[in-house]
C-alpha positions in Angstrom: 42.4 58.2 -103.4 41.2 61.9 -103.2 37.7 62.8 -103.3 36.9 64.0 -107.0 35.7 67.4 -105.1 39.2 67.7 -104.3 40.8 67.3 -107.8 38.5 69.7 -108.8 39.1 72.4 -106.2 42.8 72.3 -107.3 42.3 72.5 -111.6 40.6 75.5 -110.0 42.8 77.0 -108.2 45.1 76.0 -111.4 43.1 77.7 -114.1 43.0 81.2 -112.1 47.3 80.6 -112.0 48.0 79.8 -108.1 51.2 78.7 -107.0 51.1 74.2 -107.2 52.0 75.0 -103.4 48.7 76.3 -102.9 46.9 73.8 -105.3 48.7 71.3 -103.0 46.8 73.0 -99.9 42.9 71.1 -101.3 44.8 67.6 -100.8 46.4 68.1 -97.2 43.2 70.1 -95.7 42.0 67.1 -96.7 44.2 65.1 -94.9 43.8 67.0 -92.1 39.9 66.5 -91.8 40.5 62.9 -92.7 43.3 63.2 -89.6 39.8 64.7 -87.5 37.4 62.0 -88.4 39.7 59.3 -87.6 40.1 58.1 -90.4 43.5 56.8 -91.2 46.9 55.7 -89.3 48.2 60.1 -89.1 49.8 60.4 -86.1 50.6 63.6 -86.0 49.4 66.7 -88.0 53.2 66.5 -89.7 52.4 63.3 -91.4 49.1 64.9 -92.3 51.0 67.2 -94.2 52.8 64.6 -96.2 50.1 62.4 -97.4 48.8 65.6 -99.0 51.5 66.3 -100.4 52.1 62.6 -102.1 47.9 62.7 -102.8 48.6 66.2 -104.5 52.1 65.2 -106.5 50.3 61.9 -107.6 47.1 63.7 -108.9 49.4 65.5 -111.1 49.8 69.1 -109.3 53.6 70.2 -110.6 55.1 70.2 -106.9 58.6 69.3 -106.9 60.4 66.7 -104.5 62.1 68.5 -102.1 66.0 68.8 -102.5 69.1 67.7 -101.4 69.4 68.7 -98.0 66.6 69.0 -97.7 64.8 65.5 -95.7 66.0 62.5 -95.9 67.4 60.4 -99.1 64.5 58.2 -98.5 61.5 61.0 -98.6 63.3 62.6 -101.9 63.2 59.4 -103.6 59.3 58.4 -103.0 58.3 62.1 -103.7 60.3 61.9 -107.0 58.1 58.5 -108.1 54.7 60.0 -107.0 56.1 62.9 -109.3 56.6 60.4 -112.1 53.5 58.9 -110.9 51.6 62.2 -111.5 52.7 62.8 -115.2 51.8 59.4 -116.5 48.4 59.5 -115.0 47.4 56.6 -115.9 44.9 56.1 -113.0 45.2 52.5 -112.7 44.5 50.7 -108.6 44.8 47.5 -107.9 41.6 46.3 -106.8 43.2 43.7 -104.1 45.7 46.5 -102.9 43.4 48.8 -102.4 40.9 46.7 -100.5 44.0 45.9 -98.1 44.9 49.8 -97.5 40.8 50.2 -96.7 40.8 47.2 -94.2 44.1 47.5 -92.8 43.2 51.4 -91.8 39.8 49.6 -90.2 40.9 47.4 -88.0 44.3 49.5 -87.0 47.5 46.5 -88.2 49.9 48.9 -89.6 52.6 46.1 -90.2 55.2 47.8 -88.9 55.3 46.4 -85.4 53.2 49.6 -83.7 
């Protein structure tokens, strides 16, 4: 979940009439800070960008999924799910899932064989 300060900055950008990509840039910037701190398992800047864009979509930034021909179908499907999640904005996070994700990030275990 993005920090409340980041969401406020993105909302301020929206109020100022800035583009959705500028609003999403706040989330990407946060992910780069996390990457430098070693806070999560992103292994490259591209991954940090992808995570930031996904968080922006889920937070309700009007950032559309990539068009056909841009990225794989799997990426587009997930981006569409993120857009739908951002539009619903129910805000519920499963506590067990949140704990498991935090624990996996702390221990470095990922579950994909790496």
